[in-house]
ZAVEX-307804 format. One line per field, with one value per atom (N, C-alpha, C): atom name; x, y, z. Coordinates in nm, 2 decimals. Layout:
N
atom <- (CA,...)
px <- (X,...)
py <- (Y,...)
pz <- (Z,...)
This chain:
289
atom <- (N,CA,C,N,CA,C,N,CA,C,N,CA,C,N,CA,C,N,CA,C,N,CA,C,N,CA,C,N,CA,C,N,CA,C,N,CA,C,N,CA,C,N,CA,C,N,CA,C,N,CA,C,N,CA,C,N,CA,C,N,CA,C,N,CA,C,N,CA,C,N,CA,C,N,CA,C,N,CA,C,N,CA,C,N,CA,C,N,CA,C,N,CA,C,N,CA,C,N,CA,C,N,CA,C,N,CA,C,N,CA,C,N,CA,C,N,CA,C,N,CA,C,N,CA,C,N,CA,C,N,CA,C,N,CA,C,N,CA,C,N,CA,C,N,CA,C,N,CA,C,N,CA,C,N,CA,C,N,CA,C,N,CA,C,N,CA,C,N,CA,C,N,CA,C,N,CA,C,N,CA,C,N,CA,C,N,CA,C,N,CA,C,N,CA,C,N,CA,C,N,CA,C,N,CA,C,N,CA,C,N,CA,C,N,CA,C,N,CA,C,N,CA,C,N,CA,C,N,CA,C,N,CA,C,N,CA,C,N,CA,C,N,CA,C,N,CA,C,N,CA,C,N,CA,C,N,CA,C,N,CA,C,N,CA,C,N,CA,C,N,CA,C,N,CA,C,N,CA,C,N,CA,C,N,CA,C,N,CA,C,N,CA,C,N,CA,C,N,CA,C,N,CA,C,N,CA,C,N,CA,C,N,CA,C,N,CA,C,N,CA,C,N,CA,C,N,CA,C,N,CA,C,N,CA,C,N,CA,C,N,CA,C,N,CA,C,N,CA,C,N,CA,C,N,CA,C,N,CA,C,N,CA,C,N,CA,C,N,CA,C,N,CA,C,N,CA,C,N,CA,C,N,CA,C,N,CA,C,N,CA,C,N,CA,C,N,CA,C,N,CA,C,N,CA,C,N,CA,C,N,CA,C,N,CA,C,N,CA,C,N,CA,C,N,CA,C,N,CA,C,N,CA,C,N,CA,C,N,CA,C,N,CA,C,N,CA,C,N,CA,C,N,CA,C,N,CA,C,N,CA,C,N,CA,C,N,CA,C,N,CA,C,N,CA,C,N,CA,C,N,CA,C,N,CA,C,N,CA,C,N,CA,C,N,CA,C,N,CA,C,N,CA,C,N,CA,C,N,CA,C,N,CA,C,N,CA,C,N,CA,C,N,CA,C,N,CA,C,N,CA,C,N,CA,C,N,CA,C,N,CA,C,N,CA,C,N,CA,C,N,CA,C,N,CA,C,N,CA,C,N,CA,C,N,CA,C,N,CA,C,N,CA,C,N,CA,C,N,CA,C,N,CA,C,N,CA,C,N,CA,C,N,CA,C,N,CA,C,N,CA,C,N,CA,C,N,CA,C,N,CA,C,N,CA,C,N,CA,C,N,CA,C,N,CA,C,N,CA,C,N,CA,C,N,CA,C,N,CA,C,N,CA,C,N,CA,C,N,CA,C,N,CA,C,N,CA,C,N,CA,C,N,CA,C,N,CA,C,N,CA,C,N,CA,C,N,CA,C,N,CA,C,N,CA,C,N,CA,C,N,CA,C,N,CA,C,N,CA,C,N,CA,C,N,CA,C,N,CA,C,N,CA,C,N,CA,C,N,CA,C,N,CA,C,N,CA,C,N,CA,C,N,CA,C,N,CA,C,N,CA,C,N,CA,C,N,CA,C,N,CA,C,N,CA,C,N,CA,C,N,CA,C,N,CA,C,N,CA,C,N,CA,C,N,CA,C,N,CA,C,N,CA,C,N,CA,C,N,CA,C,N,CA,C,N,CA,C,N,CA,C,N,CA,C,N,CA,C,N,CA,C,N,CA,C,N,CA,C,N,CA,C,N,CA,C,N,CA,C,N,CA,C,N,CA,C,N,CA,C,N,CA,C,N,CA,C,N,CA,C,N,CA,C,N,CA,C,N,CA,C,N,CA,C,N,CA,C,N,CA,C,N,CA,C,N,CA,C,N,CA,C,N,CA,C,N,CA,C,N,CA,C,N,CA,C,N,CA,C,N,CA,C,N,CA,C,N,CA,C,N,CA,C,N,CA,C,N,CA,C,N,CA,C,N,CA,C,N,CA,C,N,CA,C,N,CA,C,N,CA,C,N,CA,C,N,CA,C,N,CA,C,N,CA,C,N,CA,C,N,CA,C,N,CA,C,N,CA,C,N,CA,C,N,CA,C,N,CA,C,N,CA,C,N,CA,C,N,CA,C,N,CA,C,N,CA,C,N,CA,C,N,CA,C,N,CA,C,N,CA,C)
px <- (15.73,15.72,15.62,15.63,15.54,15.39,15.37,15.24,15.18,15.26,15.21,15.17,15.25,15.22,15.09,15.07,14.95,14.82,14.85,14.74,14.69,14.79,14.77,14.69,14.73,14.66,14.52,14.50,14.37,14.28,14.33,14.25,14.22,14.32,14.29,14.19,14.20,14.10,13.96,13.95,13.82,13.76,13.84,13.79,13.74,13.81,13.77,13.64,13.63,13.51,13.39,13.41,13.30,13.26,13.36,13.33,13.25,13.29,13.22,13.07,13.06,12.92,12.84,12.90,12.82,12.78,12.87,12.84,12.73,12.75,12.65,12.51,12.51,12.38,12.32,12.40,12.35,12.29,12.36,12.31,12.18,12.17,12.05,11.93,11.96,11.85,11.80,11.90,11.87,11.79,11.83,11.76,11.62,11.61,11.48,11.38,11.43,11.34,11.32,11.39,11.37,11.45,11.56,11.65,11.77,11.79,11.91,11.88,11.96,11.94,11.94,11.86,11.86,11.99,12.06,12.19,12.29,12.29,12.38,12.34,12.20,12.15,12.20,12.20,12.24,12.39,12.47,12.61,12.64,12.58,12.60,12.54,12.42,12.35,12.35,12.44,12.44,12.47,12.56,12.58,12.47,12.40,12.28,12.17,12.15,12.05,12.09,12.22,12.27,12.24,12.27,12.25,12.10,12.02,11.87,11.82,11.87,11.83,11.88,12.00,12.05,11.97,11.93,11.84,11.71,11.65,11.52,11.53,11.64,11.66,11.68,11.75,11.77,11.64,11.55,11.43,11.32,11.35,11.26,11.15,11.16,11.06,11.08,11.21,11.23,11.20,11.24,11.20,11.05,10.97,10.83,10.75,10.82,10.76,10.65,10.68,10.57,10.45,10.47,10.35,10.27,10.34,10.27,10.20,10.26,10.20,10.07,10.08,9.96,9.85,9.89,9.80,9.73,9.80,9.74,9.63,9.66,9.57,9.44,9.46,9.35,9.27,9.33,9.26,9.18,9.24,9.17,9.05,9.03,8.92,8.85,8.79,8.73,8.60,8.54,8.42,8.44,8.57,8.60,8.64,8.64,8.68,8.56,8.59,8.48,8.53,8.44,8.47,8.50,8.61,8.66,8.56,8.48,8.38,8.27,8.23,8.13,8.18,8.30,8.36,8.36,8.40,8.40,8.26,8.17,8.03,7.97,8.00,7.95,8.01,8.14,8.21,8.16,8.14,8.09,7.95,7.87,7.74,7.75,7.85,7.87,7.93,8.02,8.09,7.99,7.88,7.78,7.72,7.71,7.64,7.74,7.87,7.96,8.07,8.04,8.13,8.09,8.17,8.14,8.21,8.14,8.20,8.25,8.38,8.44,8.51,8.49,8.55,8.69,8.77,8.90,9.00,9.07,9.17,9.30,9.41,9.54,9.58,9.61,9.65,9.79,9.86,9.98,10.10,10.20,10.32,10.41,10.41,10.50,10.43,10.32,10.26,10.18,10.12,10.05,9.93,9.84,9.73,9.61,9.55,9.43,9.31,9.23,9.11,8.98,8.87,8.74,8.65,8.66,8.57,8.65,8.58,8.64,8.55,8.61,8.53,8.55,8.44,8.44,8.41,8.51,8.49,8.48,8.54,8.53,8.38,8.31,8.17,8.09,8.12,8.05,8.08,8.20,8.23,8.15,8.14,8.06,7.91,7.87,7.73,7.67,7.75,7.70,7.75,7.84,7.90,8.03,8.06,8.19,8.20,8.10,8.10,8.12,8.05,8.06,8.20,8.25,8.38,8.49,8.48,8.58,8.57,8.45,8.43,8.49,8.46,8.51,8.66,8.73,8.87,8.93,8.87,8.92,8.91,8.80,8.78,8.88,8.91,9.01,9.15,9.18,9.31,9.33,9.22,9.22,9.24,9.17,9.18,9.33,9.39,9.53,9.62,9.59,9.68,9.67,9.55,9.54,9.60,9.60,9.65,9.80,9.85,9.99,10.08,10.02,10.10,10.15,10.07,10.11,10.12,10.22,10.23,10.26,10.21,10.24,10.23,10.30,10.30,10.22,10.19,10.11,10.06,9.96,9.89,9.91,9.94,9.95,9.86,9.81,9.72,9.75,9.70,9.72,9.61,9.65,9.55,9.45,9.49,9.40,9.33,9.35,9.28,9.17,9.13,9.04,9.11,9.16,9.24,9.17,9.04,8.95,8.95,8.95,8.96,9.08,9.20,9.32,9.31,9.26,9.25,9.16,9.04,8.95,9.00,9.08,9.14,9.25,9.32,9.42,9.35,9.23,9.15,9.10,9.06,9.01,9.12,9.24,9.36,9.44,9.41,9.48,9.63,9.66,9.80,9.80,9.92,9.93,9.90,9.86,9.82,9.91,9.95,10.04,9.96,9.95,9.89,9.99,9.99,10.09,10.03,10.10,10.05,10.11,10.03,10.08,10.14,10.07,10.11,10.22,10.27,10.37,10.33,10.22,10.16,10.19,10.25,10.27,10.42,10.43,10.57,10.62,10.75,10.82,10.85,10.80,10.82,10.97,11.04,11.18,11.28,11.26,11.35,11.29,11.16,11.10,11.08,11.11,11.10,10.96,10.92,10.80,10.82,10.72,10.73,10.61,10.62,10.51,10.42,10.47,10.40,10.38,10.27,10.25,10.27,10.28,10.31,10.38,10.49,10.57,10.58,10.54,10.57,10.71,10.74,10.88,10.96,10.89,10.96,10.93,11.04,11.03,10.95,10.85,10.77,10.74,10.69,10.65,10.52,10.51,10.40,10.31,10.18,10.09,10.02,10.04,9.99,9.85,9.75,9.61,9.58,9.52,9.47,9.34,9.26,9.13,9.15,9.23,9.26,9.40,9.44,9.57,9.55,9.56,9.55,9.68,9.76,9.89,10.00,9.97,10.06,10.16,10.17,10.27,10.24,10.12,10.09,10.14,10.11,10.16,10.31,10.37,10.51,10.58,10.53,10.59,10.57,10.45,10.43,10.53,10.55,10.65,10.79,10.83,10.96,10.98,10.87,10.88,10.88,10.81,10.81,10.94,11.00,11.13,11.24,11.23,11.33,11.32,11.20,11.19,11.23,11.28,11.33,11.23,11.11,11.01,11.03,10.99,10.99,10.85,10.86,10.73,10.74,10.66,10.66,10.52,10.42,10.28,10.19,10.10,10.00,9.87,9.76,9.63,9.54,9.46,9.36,9.24,9.13,9.01,9.02,9.09,9.10,9.22,9.27,9.39,9.34,9.39,9.35,9.44,9.57,9.67,9.77,9.80,9.90,10.04,10.05,10.18,10.21,10.11,10.13,10.17,10.11,10.15,10.30,10.34,10.48,10.58,10.53,10.62,10.64,10.54,10.55,10.64,10.63,10.71,10.86,10.89,11.03,11.09,11.01,11.07,11.02,11.00,10.96,10.84,10.73,10.60,10.50,10.44,10.34,10.20,10.13,10.00,9.89,9.82,9.70,9.58,9.52,9.39,9.28,9.16,9.05,9.00,9.00,8.96,9.06,9.06,9.13,9.02,9.01,8.90,8.97,8.99,9.04,8.92,8.94,8.83,8.72,8.76,8.66,8.57,8.63,8.55,8.46,8.52,8.44,8.33,8.35,8.24,8.12,8.15,8.04,7.97,8.04,7.98,7.90,7.95,7.87,7.74,7.74,7.62,7.52,7.57,7.49,7.42,7.50,7.45,7.34,7.36,7.26,7.13,7.15,7.04,6.96,7.03,6.96,6.88,6.94,6.86,6.74,6.75,6.64,6.53,6.57,6.47,6.40,6.47,6.41,6.31,6.35,6.27,6.14,6.15,6.03,5.94,6.00,5.92,5.84,5.90,5.83,5.73,5.75,5.66,5.53,5.54,5.43,5.34)
py <- (5.03,5.15,5.25,5.28,5.37,5.32,5.19,5.13,5.14,5.11,5.12,5.26,5.35,5.50,5.54,5.50,5.54,5.47,5.34,5.27,5.35,5.39,5.46,5.59,5.66,5.79,5.76,5.65,5.61,5.57,5.50,5.46,5.59,5.67,5.80,5.89,5.90,5.98,5.92,5.79,5.72,5.74,5.73,5.76,5.90,6.00,6.14,6.16,6.10,6.12,6.05,5.93,5.86,5.94,6.00,6.08,6.20,6.27,6.39,6.36,6.25,6.21,6.18,6.11,6.08,6.20,6.30,6.42,6.50,6.51,6.58,6.51,6.38,6.31,6.33,6.34,6.36,6.51,6.60,6.74,6.75,6.69,6.69,6.63,6.52,6.45,6.54,6.60,6.69,6.81,6.86,6.98,6.94,6.82,6.78,6.75,6.70,6.67,6.79,6.90,7.02,7.03,6.95,6.95,7.05,7.09,7.18,7.32,7.38,7.52,7.62,7.72,7.82,7.89,7.92,7.98,7.89,7.76,7.67,7.65,7.65,7.64,7.75,7.87,7.99,7.98,7.92,7.91,7.80,7.69,7.57,7.59,7.66,7.66,7.80,7.89,8.03,8.04,7.96,7.96,7.91,7.81,7.76,7.86,7.94,8.05,8.16,8.19,8.29,8.25,8.12,8.07,8.07,8.04,8.04,8.18,8.28,8.42,8.47,8.44,8.48,8.43,8.30,8.24,8.31,8.33,8.40,8.54,8.61,8.74,8.74,8.64,8.63,8.60,8.52,8.49,8.59,8.69,8.81,8.78,8.68,8.65,8.73,8.74,8.81,8.96,9.03,9.17,9.20,9.10,9.11,9.05,9.02,8.95,9.03,9.17,9.26,9.25,9.24,9.24,9.11,9.00,8.87,8.87,8.93,8.94,9.03,9.14,9.22,9.15,9.07,9.00,8.89,8.83,8.73,8.79,8.90,8.97,9.01,9.06,9.10,8.97,8.86,8.74,8.68,8.70,8.64,8.72,8.84,8.93,8.98,8.89,8.94,9.02,9.00,9.07,9.22,9.25,9.39,9.47,9.41,9.48,9.57,9.70,9.79,9.91,9.98,10.10,10.21,10.28,10.39,10.50,10.53,10.63,10.60,10.47,10.43,10.44,10.41,10.42,10.57,10.66,10.80,10.86,10.82,10.87,10.82,10.70,10.65,10.72,10.75,10.83,10.97,11.03,11.17,11.18,11.09,11.09,11.09,11.02,11.02,11.16,11.21,11.34,11.45,11.45,11.56,11.57,11.46,11.46,11.50,11.48,11.50,11.60,11.70,11.81,11.92,11.97,12.07,12.20,12.31,12.44,12.47,12.47,12.48,12.62,12.71,12.84,12.84,12.94,12.95,12.90,12.79,12.74,12.70,12.69,12.66,12.52,12.43,12.29,12.26,12.16,12.12,12.18,12.10,12.15,12.22,12.17,12.23,12.31,12.25,12.32,12.44,12.45,12.56,12.60,12.51,12.53,12.60,12.70,12.76,12.68,12.63,12.56,12.61,12.59,12.63,12.51,12.42,12.31,12.18,12.09,11.97,11.85,11.75,11.63,11.53,11.52,11.44,11.29,11.22,11.08,10.99,11.04,10.96,10.95,11.07,11.07,10.98,10.99,10.90,10.76,10.72,10.59,10.54,10.63,10.59,10.60,10.67,10.69,10.57,10.47,10.35,10.33,10.42,10.41,10.33,10.26,10.19,10.08,10.00,9.89,9.95,10.06,10.12,10.17,10.25,10.31,10.20,10.09,9.98,9.92,9.90,9.84,9.93,10.06,10.16,10.16,10.16,10.17,10.04,9.92,9.80,9.79,9.85,9.85,9.94,10.06,10.15,10.09,10.02,9.95,9.85,9.77,9.67,9.73,9.85,9.92,9.97,10.02,10.06,9.94,9.83,9.71,9.67,9.67,9.62,9.72,9.85,9.96,9.97,9.96,10.00,9.88,9.76,9.64,9.66,9.73,9.76,9.63,9.62,9.50,9.54,9.46,9.49,9.36,9.36,9.25,9.27,9.39,9.42,9.56,9.59,9.72,9.79,9.92,10.00,10.12,10.16,10.28,10.34,10.47,10.54,10.51,10.51,10.49,10.60,10.72,10.84,10.86,10.78,10.79,10.67,10.63,10.52,10.39,10.36,10.24,10.11,10.11,10.00,9.98,10.08,10.07,9.99,10.03,9.95,9.81,9.79,9.65,9.56,9.62,9.54,9.51,9.61,9.59,9.47,9.47,9.36,9.23,9.22,9.09,9.06,9.16,9.13,9.08,9.14,9.10,8.99,8.95,8.84,8.87,8.99,9.03,9.08,9.08,9.14,9.28,9.33,9.46,9.53,9.65,9.72,9.85,9.87,9.99,10.09,10.20,10.31,10.41,10.44,10.53,10.67,10.76,10.90,10.95,10.92,10.98,10.90,10.79,10.71,10.67,10.61,10.59,10.44,10.36,10.22,10.20,10.13,10.11,9.97,9.96,9.84,9.78,9.66,9.61,9.56,9.54,9.49,9.60,9.72,9.83,9.94,9.95,10.06,10.18,10.17,10.29,10.30,10.42,10.44,10.40,10.34,10.29,10.33,10.33,10.37,10.25,10.13,10.01,9.91,9.85,9.74,9.60,9.60,9.47,9.49,9.42,9.43,9.28,9.26,9.12,9.09,8.96,8.92,8.93,8.91,8.92,9.06,9.12,9.26,9.25,9.33,9.33,9.47,9.47,9.60,9.65,9.77,9.81,9.91,9.89,9.98,10.07,10.20,10.28,10.33,10.33,10.36,10.48,10.58,10.69,10.74,10.82,10.86,10.98,11.07,11.18,11.24,11.32,11.39,11.54,11.61,11.75,11.82,11.81,11.86,11.76,11.63,11.53,11.49,11.56,11.53,11.40,11.36,11.24,11.12,11.12,11.01,11.01,11.13,11.14,11.08,11.11,11.06,10.91,10.86,10.72,10.64,10.70,10.64,10.63,10.74,10.74,10.64,10.62,10.53,10.39,10.36,10.22,10.19,10.29,10.27,10.25,10.31,10.29,10.14,10.08,9.94,9.84,9.90,9.81,9.78,9.84,9.81,9.90,9.84,9.92,9.99,10.12,10.20,10.29,10.27,10.35,10.40,10.35,10.39,10.41,10.51,10.54,10.57,10.52,10.54,10.62,10.71,10.78,10.81,10.85,10.88,11.01,11.11,11.24,11.31,11.40,11.48,11.63,11.71,11.85,11.94,11.90,12.00,11.92,11.97,11.91,11.93,12.04,12.06,11.95,11.90,11.78,11.66,11.64,11.52,11.53,11.65,11.67,11.65,11.69,11.67,11.52,11.44,11.29,11.24,11.29,11.24,11.27,11.37,11.41,11.30,11.22,11.10,10.97,10.98,10.86,10.79,10.86,10.81,10.86,10.77,10.80,10.80,10.91,10.91,10.88,10.77,10.73,10.78,10.88,10.94,10.92,10.88,10.86,10.99,11.10,11.23,11.34,11.45,11.57,11.67,11.70,11.79,11.90,12.02,12.13,12.21,12.33,12.41,12.44,12.47,12.50,12.38,12.26,12.14,12.11,12.12,12.09,12.19,12.31,12.41,12.37,12.32,12.28,12.16,12.06,11.95,11.99,12.08,12.13,12.19,12.27,12.33,12.23,12.13,12.02,11.94,11.92,11.85,11.93,12.06,12.14,12.15,12.16,12.16,12.03,11.92,11.79,11.78,11.83,11.83,11.91,12.03,12.12,12.06,12.00,11.93,11.82,11.75,11.64,11.70,11.81,11.87,11.92,11.98,12.03,11.92,11.81,11.69,11.64,11.63,11.58,11.68,11.81,11.92,11.91,11.87,11.86,11.73)
pz <- (-2.87,-2.78,-2.84,-2.96,-3.03,-3.02,-3.04,-3.04,-2.90,-2.80,-2.66,-2.63,-2.67,-2.64,-2.71,-2.83,-2.90,-2.84,-2.80,-2.73,-2.60,-2.53,-2.40,-2.44,-2.54,-2.58,-2.62,-2.69,-2.74,-2.62,-2.52,-2.41,-2.32,-2.30,-2.23,-2.29,-2.43,-2.50,-2.49,-2.50,-2.49,-2.35,-2.25,-2.11,-2.10,-2.15,-2.14,-2.22,-2.34,-2.42,-2.35,-2.29,-2.22,-2.10,-2.03,-1.91,-1.94,-2.05,-2.09,-2.14,-2.21,-2.25,-2.13,-2.03,-1.91,-1.83,-1.82,-1.75,-1.82,-1.96,-2.04,-2.03,-2.02,-2.01,-1.88,-1.77,-1.64,-1.63,-1.69,-1.69,-1.77,-1.89,-1.97,-1.90,-1.83,-1.76,-1.64,-1.57,-1.46,-1.51,-1.62,-1.68,-1.73,-1.79,-1.84,-1.73,-1.61,-1.50,-1.40,-1.44,-1.36,-1.24,-1.23,-1.11,-1.12,-1.24,-1.27,-1.22,-1.13,-1.08,-1.20,-1.19,-1.30,-1.33,-1.22,-1.23,-1.31,-1.27,-1.34,-1.49,-1.51,-1.65,-1.73,-1.68,-1.76,-1.79,-1.70,-1.73,-1.84,-1.82,-1.91,-2.05,-2.05,-2.18,-2.24,-2.20,-2.24,-2.39,-2.44,-2.59,-2.67,-2.62,-2.68,-2.69,-2.58,-2.58,-2.68,-2.68,-2.78,-2.92,-2.95,-3.08,-3.12,-3.03,-3.05,-3.08,-3.00,-3.01,-3.15,-3.19,-3.32,-3.43,-3.42,-3.52,-3.53,-3.41,-3.41,-3.46,-3.44,-3.50,-3.65,-3.70,-3.84,-3.92,-3.86,-3.93,-3.90,-3.81,-3.79,-3.68,-3.60,-3.50,-3.38,-3.33,-3.20,-3.21,-3.32,-3.33,-3.33,-3.36,-3.37,-3.25,-3.15,-3.03,-2.97,-2.96,-2.90,-2.99,-3.12,-3.21,-3.18,-3.16,-3.14,-3.00,-2.90,-2.77,-2.78,-2.86,-2.88,-2.95,-3.05,-3.13,-3.05,-2.96,-2.87,-2.78,-2.72,-2.63,-2.71,-2.83,-2.92,-2.96,-2.99,-3.03,-2.92,-2.80,-2.68,-2.64,-2.69,-2.66,-2.78,-2.86,-2.99,-2.96,-2.84,-2.81,-2.78,-2.76,-2.73,-2.86,-2.97,-3.09,-3.13,-3.14,-3.17,-3.25,-3.32,-3.39,-3.30,-3.33,-3.24,-3.23,-3.34,-3.33,-3.23,-3.23,-3.14,-2.99,-2.97,-2.83,-2.79,-2.88,-2.85,-2.82,-2.90,-2.89,-2.75,-2.71,-2.59,-2.47,-2.48,-2.38,-2.37,-2.49,-2.49,-2.42,-2.43,-2.37,-2.22,-2.17,-2.02,-1.98,-2.06,-2.03,-2.02,-2.10,-2.09,-1.96,-1.89,-1.75,-1.64,-1.66,-1.55,-1.58,-1.67,-1.69,-1.60,-1.51,-1.40,-1.42,-1.40,-1.40,-1.26,-1.24,-1.11,-1.09,-1.18,-1.17,-1.22,-1.21,-1.26,-1.15,-1.18,-1.08,-1.16,-1.09,-1.16,-1.11,-1.21,-1.17,-1.24,-1.19,-1.25,-1.18,-1.14,-1.07,-1.17,-1.30,-1.39,-1.50,-1.55,-1.66,-1.62,-1.49,-1.44,-1.54,-1.55,-1.64,-1.57,-1.64,-1.59,-1.64,-1.56,-1.60,-1.54,-1.61,-1.55,-1.54,-1.64,-1.64,-1.60,-1.53,-1.48,-1.52,-1.58,-1.61,-1.49,-1.42,-1.29,-1.32,-1.37,-1.41,-1.28,-1.17,-1.05,-1.00,-1.02,-0.98,-1.07,-1.20,-1.30,-1.26,-1.23,-1.19,-1.07,-0.97,-0.85,-0.87,-0.97,-1.00,-1.07,-1.11,-1.18,-1.32,-1.36,-1.49,-1.49,-1.38,-1.37,-1.47,-1.49,-1.59,-1.73,-1.76,-1.89,-1.92,-1.82,-1.84,-1.85,-1.77,-1.78,-1.92,-1.97,-2.10,-2.21,-2.20,-2.30,-2.30,-2.19,-2.18,-2.24,-2.21,-2.26,-2.41,-2.46,-2.61,-2.67,-2.61,-2.66,-2.66,-2.56,-2.55,-2.66,-2.68,-2.79,-2.92,-2.94,-3.07,-3.09,-2.99,-3.00,-3.02,-2.96,-2.98,-3.13,-3.18,-3.32,-3.42,-3.38,-3.47,-3.46,-3.34,-3.32,-3.27,-3.25,-3.21,-3.07,-2.98,-2.85,-2.76,-2.68,-2.59,-2.45,-2.35,-2.21,-2.13,-2.01,-1.93,-1.80,-1.76,-1.64,-1.65,-1.56,-1.57,-1.43,-1.44,-1.31,-1.32,-1.20,-1.19,-1.05,-1.04,-0.92,-0.82,-0.69,-0.58,-0.58,-0.60,-0.60,-0.73,-0.83,-0.95,-0.95,-1.07,-1.08,-1.07,-0.95,-0.93,-0.96,-0.94,-0.97,-1.12,-1.20,-1.34,-1.38,-1.33,-1.37,-1.33,-1.20,-1.15,-1.24,-1.28,-1.36,-1.50,-1.55,-1.68,-1.68,-1.56,-1.55,-1.54,-1.49,-1.48,-1.62,-1.70,-1.84,-1.92,-1.91,-2.00,-1.93,-1.81,-1.74,-1.72,-1.67,-1.64,-1.50,-1.43,-1.30,-1.29,-1.17,-1.14,-1.04,-1.06,-0.97,-0.93,-0.80,-0.74,-0.69,-0.75,-0.72,-0.62,-0.51,-0.40,-0.42,-0.45,-0.46,-0.33,-0.22,-0.09,-0.02,-0.08,-0.02,0.12,0.14,0.27,0.32,0.24,0.27,0.32,0.43,0.49,0.46,0.43,0.41,0.54,0.58,0.71,0.73,0.62,0.63,0.66,0.59,0.60,0.68,0.70,0.77,0.69,0.56,0.47,0.41,0.38,0.31,0.16,0.10,-0.04,-0.12,-0.25,-0.34,-0.38,-0.36,-0.41,-0.29,-0.29,-0.19,-0.25,-0.38,-0.45,-0.58,-0.60,-0.72,-0.78,-0.90,-0.96,-0.96,-0.93,-0.92,-1.05,-1.16,-1.29,-1.35,-1.40,-1.46,-1.59,-1.60,-1.72,-1.77,-1.89,-1.95,-1.90,-1.84,-1.77,-1.86,-1.85,-1.92,-1.81,-1.81,-1.70,-1.75,-1.65,-1.67,-1.57,-1.63,-1.55,-1.60,-1.52,-1.57,-1.67,-1.64,-1.73,-1.71,-1.81,-1.80,-1.82,-1.71,-1.71,-1.71,-1.60,-1.59,-1.64,-1.62,-1.66,-1.56,-1.44,-1.34,-1.27,-1.25,-1.18,-1.26,-1.39,-1.48,-1.49,-1.49,-1.50,-1.38,-1.26,-1.13,-1.12,-1.17,-1.16,-1.25,-1.37,-1.46,-1.40,-1.34,-1.28,-1.17,-1.09,-0.98,-1.03,-1.14,-1.20,-1.26,-1.32,-1.38,-1.28,-1.17,-1.06,-1.01,-1.02,-0.98,-1.10,-1.21,-1.31,-1.42,-1.42,-1.52,-1.65,-1.76,-1.88,-1.90,-1.91,-1.92,-2.04,-2.14,-2.26,-2.30,-2.24,-2.28,-2.16,-2.17,-2.07,-2.14,-2.08,-2.13,-2.04,-2.09,-2.02,-2.11,-2.04,-2.12,-2.20,-2.13,-2.20,-2.16,-2.25,-2.23,-2.23,-2.14,-2.14,-2.21,-2.23,-2.29,-2.37,-2.49,-2.57,-2.50,-2.42,-2.35,-2.26,-2.19,-2.10,-2.18,-2.29,-2.37,-2.42,-2.45,-2.49,-2.38,-2.26,-2.14,-2.12,-2.14,-2.13,-2.24,-2.36,-2.47,-2.44,-2.37,-2.33,-2.25,-2.18,-2.10,-2.17,-2.30,-2.38,-2.33,-2.29,-2.26,-2.36,-2.43,-2.53,-2.46,-2.47,-2.40,-2.50,-2.48,-2.56,-2.49,-2.55,-2.49,-2.59,-2.53,-2.62,-2.68,-2.60,-2.65,-2.60,-2.68,-2.63,-2.59,-2.46,-2.41,-2.33,-2.40,-2.33,-2.27,-2.22,-2.16,-2.26,-2.38,-2.49,-2.51,-2.53,-2.56,-2.44,-2.31,-2.19,-2.17,-2.21,-2.20,-2.29,-2.41,-2.50,-2.44,-2.38,-2.32,-2.20,-2.12,-2.01,-2.05,-2.15,-2.20,-2.26,-2.33,-2.38,-2.27,-2.16,-2.05,-1.98,-1.96,-1.90,-1.98,-2.11,-2.20,-2.20,-2.19,-2.18,-2.05,-1.94,-1.81,-1.82,-1.88,-1.90,-1.98,-2.09,-2.18,-2.11,-2.03,-1.95,-1.85,-1.78,-1.68,-1.74,-1.87,-1.94,-1.98,-2.01,-2.05,-1.93,-1.82,-1.70,-1.65,-1.67,-1.63,-1.72,-1.84,-1.93,-1.89)
């Protein structure tokens, strides 16, 4: 009687083991051939993923993934590696031509800055310096990547800013581009609601914001808020110049680090404006002779 009972247990156990092996084999084959739904994969393999993540954390790979992403972008663009002084000098030569005296005006919704001089980079862009400015910003970003291990999955810029600058940078770095609309002029055909974006990548990624300049800082701040509402991670913004340290601090308050190539306040822009006028006068005198 005891032997018969043990035999039954042995047969039952063998059947269960064979059944489980067969089921696991079917699941592995389905997963290997791409037939296993993602939702089911996450349920069945969740502990395997956790084990792998713990292993990567222990050996220090996962905490440094942003560094590796940044390193990959840098290695893919060796032609953009440049000395930061050279980048700044090339940018300054453009600024001399496009710094304008606009009189005393107040800008910024929060900072309320009084400014007299304006760096018209949009005019420079349309005047034929588009390729140069795109190249300078790409080189500046590569410099920051190599210095700070900066990583990003896509690029966003404002429609009313140098949106083409952001788009071309996304092509250089081979990442998706997001166009942000200040005026919320695009309608969602499904809900009928006005929206800030006409395209959002399906996978949430870390966004790098691009702007021409930061004067009051409100435009970058609003863009960051809108991107975060869509589930994106936003921690860094790039621009050619910053006008006020107050604006930079306002962005830091919402965990946005502003990477600006130059700090040009009214005093600095005044000097550039004078140099630009002097250069024009010298050129005119040369032609007159």
